[in-house]
Residue frames as qw, qx, qy, qz and C-alpha x, y, z in Angstrom:
[[0.004, -0.983, -0.154, -0.103, 82.58, 91.54, 60.21],
 [0.625, 0.303, -0.213, 0.687, 85.84, 93.45, 59.98],
 [0.418, -0.870, -0.214, 0.151, 86.94, 95.63, 62.95],
 [0.496, 0.566, -0.132, 0.645, 89.34, 98.55, 62.78],
 [0.540, -0.743, -0.217, 0.332, 91.10, 100.05, 65.78],
 [0.426, 0.608, -0.034, 0.669, 92.72, 103.48, 65.27],
 [0.553, -0.827, -0.101, -0.008, 94.08, 104.65, 68.63],
 [0.352, 0.770, -0.395, 0.356, 97.36, 106.49, 69.48],
 [0.430, -0.616, 0.562, -0.347, 97.78, 104.91, 72.85],
 [0.436, 0.274, -0.855, -0.062, 99.46, 101.48, 72.80],
 [0.150, 0.004, 0.822, -0.549, 97.89, 100.62, 76.18],
 [0.575, 0.332, 0.288, -0.690, 94.42, 101.40, 74.90],
 [0.584, 0.390, -0.566, -0.432, 95.06, 99.49, 71.61],
 [0.251, 0.168, -0.944, 0.131, 96.10, 96.34, 73.49],
 [0.303, 0.159, 0.693, -0.634, 93.07, 96.59, 75.76],
 [0.641, 0.365, -0.023, -0.675, 90.68, 96.94, 72.83],
 [0.535, 0.334, -0.727, -0.272, 92.22, 94.02, 71.01],
 [0.050, 0.063, -0.940, 0.331, 92.04, 91.82, 74.12],
 [0.426, 0.241, 0.498, -0.716, 88.46, 92.80, 74.65],
 [0.642, 0.407, -0.281, -0.585, 87.51, 92.11, 71.01],
 [0.395, 0.280, -0.873, -0.062, 89.30, 88.71, 71.00],
 [0.160, 0.047, 0.837, -0.521, 87.51, 87.70, 74.19],
 [0.579, 0.349, 0.223, -0.703, 84.23, 88.59, 72.62],
 [0.600, 0.397, -0.553, -0.421, 85.01, 86.61, 69.44],
 [0.200, 0.172, -0.952, 0.156, 85.86, 83.47, 71.51],
 [0.204, 0.187, 0.775, -0.568, 82.80, 83.73, 73.65],
 [0.475, 0.494, 0.328, -0.650, 80.16, 84.93, 71.22],
 [0.777, 0.595, 0.177, -0.107, 80.98, 84.52, 67.50],
 [0.654, -0.220, 0.427, 0.585, 83.94, 83.67, 65.29],
 [0.467, 0.660, 0.473, 0.351, 82.47, 85.82, 62.51],
 [0.015, -0.998, 0.059, 0.022, 84.48, 88.91, 63.36],
 [0.808, 0.085, 0.002, 0.582, 88.12, 89.69, 62.61],
 [0.216, -0.851, 0.027, 0.479, 90.39, 92.54, 63.43],
 [0.693, 0.654, 0.183, 0.244, 91.42, 94.13, 60.12],
 [0.392, 0.621, -0.195, 0.651, 93.61, 96.86, 61.41],
 [0.597, -0.726, -0.222, 0.260, 95.24, 97.90, 64.73],
 [0.577, 0.141, 0.020, 0.804, 97.37, 101.04, 64.78],
 [0.149, -0.700, -0.280, 0.640, 97.51, 104.81, 64.96],
 [0.135, -0.190, 0.457, 0.858, 97.78, 105.81, 61.32],
 [0.484, 0.512, 0.409, -0.579, 94.49, 107.21, 59.99],
 [0.412, 0.598, -0.413, -0.550, 95.71, 107.19, 56.44],
 [0.038, 0.172, -0.979, -0.104, 96.32, 103.41, 56.55],
 [0.355, 0.355, 0.757, -0.419, 92.78, 102.96, 57.73],
 [0.468, 0.630, 0.007, -0.619, 91.47, 105.10, 54.80],
 [0.235, 0.478, -0.753, -0.387, 93.65, 103.03, 52.35],
 [0.085, 0.008, 0.995, -0.058, 92.25, 99.77, 53.59],
 [0.404, 0.482, 0.593, -0.502, 88.62, 100.88, 53.69],
 [0.390, 0.579, -0.316, -0.642, 88.92, 102.10, 50.06],
 [0.224, 0.285, -0.895, -0.259, 89.76, 98.50, 49.12],
 [0.174, 0.152, 0.911, -0.342, 86.87, 96.99, 51.10],
 [0.394, -0.208, -0.422, -0.790, 83.25, 96.48, 50.07],
 [0.505, -0.343, -0.783, 0.121, 81.84, 95.65, 53.41],
 [0.382, -0.793, -0.060, -0.470, 80.00, 97.19, 56.41],
 [0.615, 0.109, -0.588, 0.514, 82.66, 97.27, 59.22],
 [0.515, -0.823, -0.226, 0.080, 83.01, 98.40, 62.84],
 [0.456, 0.548, -0.227, 0.663, 85.50, 101.22, 63.69],
 [0.552, -0.738, -0.256, 0.292, 86.87, 102.14, 67.10],
 [0.447, 0.615, -0.012, 0.650, 88.43, 105.62, 66.62],
 [0.438, -0.451, -0.299, 0.718, 90.35, 107.74, 69.07],
 [0.192, 0.940, 0.281, 0.007, 89.22, 111.29, 68.70],
 [0.048, -0.926, 0.354, 0.122, 92.64, 112.79, 69.38],
 [0.964, 0.198, 0.044, 0.173, 95.07, 110.84, 67.17],
 [0.401, -0.746, 0.281, 0.451, 97.93, 113.41, 67.47],
 [0.519, 0.123, 0.560, 0.634, 98.24, 113.62, 63.70],
 [0.025, 0.076, -0.195, -0.978, 97.15, 116.21, 61.15],
 [0.527, -0.294, -0.433, -0.670, 93.63, 114.77, 61.14],
 [0.367, -0.232, 0.677, -0.595, 91.54, 113.75, 64.20],
 [0.235, 0.151, 0.959, -0.055, 89.27, 110.80, 64.71],
 [0.405, 0.627, 0.439, -0.501, 86.19, 112.77, 63.72],
 [0.337, 0.688, -0.365, -0.529, 87.78, 113.85, 60.43],
 [0.020, -0.244, 0.947, 0.205, 88.87, 110.27, 59.81],
 [0.371, 0.369, 0.803, -0.287, 85.27, 109.08, 60.46],
 [0.447, 0.683, 0.073, -0.573, 84.04, 111.58, 57.79],
 [0.243, 0.535, -0.693, -0.417, 86.49, 110.13, 55.28],
 [0.191, -0.001, 0.980, -0.061, 85.45, 106.56, 56.19],
 [0.474, 0.512, 0.529, -0.484, 81.80, 107.52, 55.47],
 [0.388, 0.603, -0.375, -0.588, 82.81, 108.18, 51.81],
 [0.363, 0.297, -0.853, -0.230, 83.45, 104.47, 51.37],
 [0.290, -0.225, -0.919, 0.141, 81.46, 102.80, 54.07],
 [0.289, -0.403, -0.128, -0.859, 78.20, 104.66, 54.48],
 [0.776, -0.403, -0.285, -0.392, 76.52, 101.97, 56.66],
 [0.612, 0.121, -0.637, 0.453, 79.52, 101.06, 58.86],
 [0.566, -0.768, -0.298, -0.012, 79.41, 101.39, 62.63],
 [0.387, 0.535, -0.317, 0.680, 81.67, 104.09, 64.14],
 [0.641, -0.696, -0.299, 0.125, 82.49, 104.21, 67.85],
 [0.219, 0.775, -0.285, 0.521, 84.55, 107.12, 69.21],
 [0.761, -0.406, -0.353, 0.363, 86.91, 106.62, 72.13],
 [0.210, 0.696, -0.080, 0.682, 87.94, 109.84, 73.83],
 [0.407, -0.261, -0.539, 0.690, 89.15, 111.56, 77.02],
 [0.060, 0.155, 0.090, -0.982, 87.03, 114.55, 76.03],
 [0.214, 0.480, 0.849, -0.041, 83.32, 113.78, 75.97],
 [0.178, 0.731, 0.163, -0.638, 82.57, 117.43, 75.03],
 [0.000, -0.387, 0.615, 0.686, 84.05, 116.69, 71.58],
 [0.317, 0.312, 0.895, 0.047, 80.99, 114.40, 70.79],
 [0.304, 0.754, 0.331, -0.479, 79.03, 117.43, 69.68],
 [0.052, 0.585, -0.528, -0.614, 81.47, 117.77, 66.71],
 [0.239, 0.042, 0.925, 0.292, 80.14, 114.53, 65.20],
 [0.340, 0.699, 0.581, -0.242, 76.78, 116.16, 64.62],
 [0.145, 0.802, -0.209, -0.540, 78.48, 118.93, 62.70],
 [0.006, 0.411, -0.804, -0.430, 80.27, 116.34, 60.50],
 [0.815, 0.140, -0.062, -0.559, 77.05, 114.25, 60.21],
 [0.108, 0.423, -0.899, 0.017, 78.90, 111.11, 61.24],
 [0.848, -0.199, -0.144, -0.469, 75.93, 109.17, 62.91],
 [0.110, 0.442, -0.841, 0.293, 78.20, 107.42, 65.44],
 [0.666, -0.264, -0.683, -0.142, 77.05, 104.12, 66.96],
 [0.654, -0.697, -0.269, 0.116, 78.35, 105.13, 70.40],
 [0.161, 0.790, -0.371, 0.460, 80.93, 107.11, 72.43],
 [0.844, -0.367, -0.309, 0.241, 83.17, 105.51, 74.99],
 [0.095, -0.921, 0.279, -0.255, 85.00, 107.74, 77.49],
 [0.637, 0.285, -0.606, 0.383, 88.49, 106.55, 78.42],
 [0.519, -0.629, 0.233, -0.530, 87.98, 105.78, 82.10],
 [0.579, -0.343, 0.713, -0.196, 88.12, 102.74, 84.29],
 [0.215, 0.271, -0.846, -0.407, 88.92, 99.73, 82.00],
 [0.136, 0.199, 0.940, -0.241, 86.37, 97.63, 83.89],
 [0.369, 0.586, 0.349, -0.632, 83.69, 100.06, 82.78],
 [0.305, 0.556, -0.463, -0.620, 84.92, 100.11, 79.20],
 [0.164, -0.124, 0.970, 0.132, 84.80, 96.34, 78.78],
 [0.344, 0.490, 0.779, -0.187, 81.02, 95.89, 78.70],
 [0.314, 0.760, 0.047, -0.567, 80.65, 99.05, 76.53],
 [0.104, 0.477, -0.739, -0.464, 83.07, 97.68, 73.87],
 [0.194, 0.104, 0.975, 0.034, 81.24, 94.31, 73.94],
 [0.313, 0.623, 0.560, -0.448, 77.95, 96.06, 73.63],
 [0.255, 0.710, -0.250, -0.607, 79.18, 98.02, 70.61],
 [0.018, -0.269, 0.892, 0.362, 80.36, 94.90, 68.90],
 [0.261, 0.350, 0.881, -0.183, 76.95, 93.26, 69.49],
 [0.307, 0.738, 0.247, -0.547, 75.11, 96.35, 68.11],
 [0.178, 0.626, -0.521, -0.552, 77.35, 96.55, 65.04],
 [0.116, -0.109, 0.965, 0.207, 77.08, 92.85, 64.31],
 [0.303, 0.520, 0.742, -0.294, 73.30, 92.93, 64.55],
 [0.299, 0.747, -0.024, -0.593, 73.12, 96.05, 62.36],
 [0.068, 0.456, -0.746, -0.480, 75.31, 94.34, 59.71],
 [0.184, 0.154, 0.968, 0.067, 73.13, 91.24, 59.67],
 [0.321, 0.677, 0.506, -0.427, 70.01, 93.35, 59.36],
 [0.230, 0.691, -0.329, -0.601, 71.51, 95.24, 56.38],
 [0.023, -0.225, 0.914, 0.337, 72.45, 91.98, 54.76],
 [0.275, 0.399, 0.859, -0.165, 68.86, 90.64, 55.25],
 [0.328, 0.743, 0.203, -0.548, 67.45, 93.84, 53.76],
 [0.099, 0.544, -0.632, -0.543, 69.76, 93.30, 50.77],
 [0.122, 0.035, 0.982, 0.138, 68.43, 89.78, 50.34],
 [0.261, 0.600, 0.708, -0.267, 64.85, 91.12, 50.19],
 [0.247, 0.800, -0.055, -0.544, 65.62, 93.49, 47.30],
 [0.781, 0.409, 0.369, 0.294, 66.12, 93.05, 43.53],
 [0.183, -0.662, 0.293, 0.665, 69.09, 95.00, 42.09],
 [0.662, 0.528, 0.499, 0.187, 68.36, 95.72, 38.40],
 [0.293, -0.186, 0.332, 0.877, 69.90, 97.73, 35.60],
 [0.320, 0.770, 0.547, -0.076, 67.43, 100.25, 34.16],
 [0.398, 0.902, -0.007, 0.169, 68.81, 102.39, 31.36],
 [0.491, 0.598, -0.394, 0.496, 71.94, 103.98, 32.68],
 [0.242, -0.541, 0.513, -0.620, 71.53, 103.37, 36.36],
 [0.340, -0.079, -0.927, 0.140, 71.12, 100.64, 38.95],
 [0.496, -0.404, -0.038, -0.768, 67.80, 100.47, 40.72],
 [0.080, 0.018, -0.937, 0.339, 66.92, 98.57, 43.96],
 [0.588, -0.261, -0.307, -0.702, 63.30, 97.36, 44.13],
 [0.365, -0.248, 0.737, -0.511, 61.96, 95.78, 47.29],
 [0.079, -0.099, -0.969, -0.214, 60.46, 92.38, 46.84],
 [0.091, 0.497, 0.744, -0.437, 57.32, 93.44, 48.73],
 [0.237, 0.597, 0.022, -0.766, 56.68, 96.19, 46.17],
 [0.116, 0.212, -0.763, -0.599, 56.91, 94.08, 43.05],
 [0.715, 0.230, 0.266, -0.604, 53.54, 93.09, 41.48],
 [0.888, 0.310, 0.340, 0.019, 54.37, 91.42, 38.26],
 [0.142, -0.598, 0.557, 0.559, 57.22, 91.03, 35.79],
 [0.763, 0.487, 0.391, -0.164, 56.31, 90.41, 32.18],
 [0.532, -0.097, 0.499, 0.677, 58.19, 89.81, 28.94],
 [0.308, 0.708, 0.003, -0.635, 57.98, 92.40, 26.16],
 [0.839, 0.521, 0.155, -0.015, 58.09, 92.03, 22.46],
 [0.261, 0.826, -0.489, 0.106, 61.67, 93.32, 22.41],
 [0.870, 0.035, -0.466, 0.156, 64.01, 90.35, 22.91],
 [0.601, -0.052, -0.507, 0.615, 65.57, 90.00, 26.40],
 [0.049, -0.279, 0.179, -0.942, 63.50, 92.82, 27.71],
 [0.310, -0.498, -0.803, 0.107, 60.87, 92.64, 30.52],
 [0.231, -0.606, -0.062, -0.759, 58.47, 95.11, 32.19],
 [0.362, -0.203, -0.760, 0.499, 58.60, 95.18, 35.98],
 [0.341, -0.643, -0.247, -0.640, 55.43, 96.63, 37.54],
 [0.391, -0.143, -0.675, 0.609, 55.81, 97.70, 41.23],
 [0.145, -0.812, -0.497, 0.270, 53.90, 99.87, 43.56],
 [0.043, 0.928, 0.096, -0.359, 53.90, 103.34, 42.02],
 [0.096, 0.727, -0.498, -0.462, 56.31, 102.67, 39.24],
 [0.929, 0.303, 0.213, -0.002, 57.08, 100.54, 36.15],
 [0.195, -0.719, 0.561, 0.362, 60.57, 99.78, 34.83],
 [0.870, 0.469, -0.120, -0.093, 61.72, 98.37, 31.53],
 [0.398, -0.696, 0.590, 0.092, 64.79, 96.26, 32.00],
 [0.627, 0.435, -0.623, -0.172, 67.05, 93.95, 30.04],
 [0.340, -0.289, 0.840, -0.307, 66.71, 90.55, 31.73],
 [0.539, -0.054, -0.719, -0.436, 64.95, 87.21, 31.25],
 [0.718, -0.469, 0.015, -0.515, 62.40, 85.57, 33.55],
 [0.917, -0.068, -0.362, 0.154, 64.41, 82.40, 34.12],
 [0.494, 0.240, -0.419, 0.723, 67.37, 84.39, 35.63],
 [0.299, -0.490, 0.122, -0.810, 65.04, 86.66, 37.55],
 [0.850, -0.354, -0.235, -0.310, 63.31, 83.69, 39.19],
 [0.781, 0.009, -0.447, 0.437, 66.67, 82.51, 40.55],
 [0.234, 0.287, -0.320, 0.872, 67.04, 85.76, 42.33],
 [0.498, -0.416, -0.067, -0.758, 63.54, 86.09, 43.75],
 [0.189, -0.186, 0.850, -0.455, 62.23, 84.31, 46.84],
 [0.084, 0.197, 0.976, 0.028, 59.40, 81.87, 47.43],
 [0.284, 0.545, 0.444, -0.653, 56.57, 84.44, 47.24],
 [0.341, 0.555, -0.354, -0.671, 57.08, 84.69, 43.47],
 [0.704, 0.203, 0.677, -0.071, 55.42, 82.30, 41.03],
 [0.020, 0.218, -0.650, -0.727, 55.98, 81.77, 37.26],
 [0.564, 0.335, 0.495, -0.570, 52.25, 81.91, 36.46],
 [0.822, 0.515, 0.242, 0.009, 52.89, 81.27, 32.74],
 [0.789, 0.177, 0.154, 0.567, 55.75, 81.40, 30.25],
 [0.270, 0.631, 0.138, 0.714, 55.56, 85.23, 29.96],
 [0.297, -0.731, 0.063, -0.611, 55.04, 86.39, 33.47],
 [0.478, -0.094, -0.718, 0.497, 56.13, 86.19, 37.11],
 [0.371, -0.698, -0.235, -0.565, 53.71, 87.30, 39.78],
 [0.018, 0.265, -0.691, 0.673, 54.09, 88.13, 43.45],
 [0.382, -0.377, -0.836, -0.115, 51.66, 85.79, 45.23],
 [0.178, -0.450, -0.528, 0.698, 51.13, 88.43, 47.95],
 [0.153, 0.306, -0.092, -0.935, 49.74, 90.79, 45.34],
 [0.147, -0.233, -0.866, -0.418, 46.92, 88.50, 44.12],
 [0.398, -0.064, 0.173, -0.898, 43.40, 89.99, 44.57],
 [0.810, 0.149, 0.257, -0.505, 41.42, 87.16, 43.08],
 [0.111, -0.282, 0.903, 0.304, 41.97, 83.71, 41.55],
 [0.782, 0.276, 0.038, -0.558, 39.56, 82.27, 39.02],
 [0.447, -0.298, 0.837, 0.105, 40.50, 78.62, 38.94],
 [0.684, 0.441, 0.571, -0.108, 37.81, 77.73, 36.41],
 [0.533, 0.842, 0.082, 0.014, 38.82, 80.25, 33.79],
 [0.822, -0.088, 0.052, 0.560, 42.52, 80.03, 34.72],
 [0.241, 0.657, -0.007, 0.714, 43.16, 83.69, 35.38],
 [0.465, -0.537, -0.471, 0.523, 43.83, 86.00, 38.31],
 [0.049, 0.902, 0.165, 0.396, 43.44, 89.57, 39.25],
 [0.578, 0.053, -0.381, 0.720, 46.32, 91.52, 40.87],
 [0.267, -0.638, -0.460, 0.556, 46.10, 94.23, 43.48],
 [0.072, -0.367, 0.196, 0.906, 46.72, 96.88, 40.83],
 [0.620, 0.482, 0.221, -0.579, 43.65, 95.68, 38.86],
 [0.302, 0.529, -0.670, -0.424, 45.68, 93.92, 36.25],
 [0.940, 0.059, 0.156, -0.296, 44.43, 90.61, 34.84],
 [0.028, 0.556, -0.817, -0.151, 46.91, 87.76, 34.24],
 [0.889, 0.104, -0.313, -0.317, 46.28, 84.38, 32.56],
 [0.582, -0.499, 0.632, -0.112, 47.46, 81.14, 34.13],
 [0.507, 0.349, -0.746, -0.254, 49.15, 78.23, 32.51],
 [0.875, -0.269, -0.351, -0.195, 48.40, 74.69, 33.73],
 [0.667, 0.057, -0.475, 0.572, 51.73, 74.65, 35.54],
 [0.003, 0.343, -0.224, 0.912, 51.03, 78.07, 37.01],
 [0.671, -0.389, -0.190, -0.603, 47.64, 77.01, 38.17],
 [0.871, -0.167, -0.446, 0.118, 49.09, 73.93, 39.81],
 [0.447, 0.176, -0.424, 0.768, 51.68, 76.02, 41.63],
 [0.285, -0.373, 0.114, -0.876, 49.02, 78.41, 42.93],
 [0.807, -0.339, -0.308, -0.373, 46.85, 75.58, 44.11],
 [0.778, -0.033, -0.490, 0.393, 49.75, 74.11, 45.96],
 [0.252, 0.233, -0.340, 0.875, 50.50, 77.35, 47.59],
 [0.329, -0.230, 0.134, -0.906, 47.00, 78.46, 48.58],
 [0.807, -0.201, -0.274, -0.483, 44.89, 75.30, 48.91],
 [0.536, -0.517, 0.606, -0.281, 45.30, 72.99, 51.93]]
């Protein structure tokens, strides 16, 4: 996880860097300081180039033509899920973040440094956990191209994916929607997790969406009422998954 520090006080910058480095050594090496300084435009320039959810420690009063809250608003244009922490001598300014719809992770009042240390460490922990959670959510979704847009479909919503008569085209049936997409089942299976089974050459089913399995007649009924035939390989995979 990248961390940005934008603070006009050199003393505060050094203190923040020291606290972050101590946290990194004690807790996790998976964080790095991407920027330390007082130039909000340099932060914006760097964030524009990144494609990652980062942590930002921003001084509210930067003594430039934009303040920390306005900087946070610009950051949100490129990093919507990032964690923003405001550091300020003026706690009354925190109400401005609601006007700008910043959704700050926390506010740290410049006070006794001993009091600030655990707050900074707590913010790093929260941001790191949030980032990991977002990554896990991404791993449980399928990103697909449907017509002229990208669509994210949660694994838990997918019922069945079937080939169509049009070459390289499949129908994805999920809870409350159906999507025609250009893809092939072999490539899709590589993206999906262990709950999905290639029940025959022309279909992938979500094993959590099976209502009934007819082993004798080699077919199954899905939760949406749809029937699906089983190949011998598909039947073997289902037996392995559901039978002790």
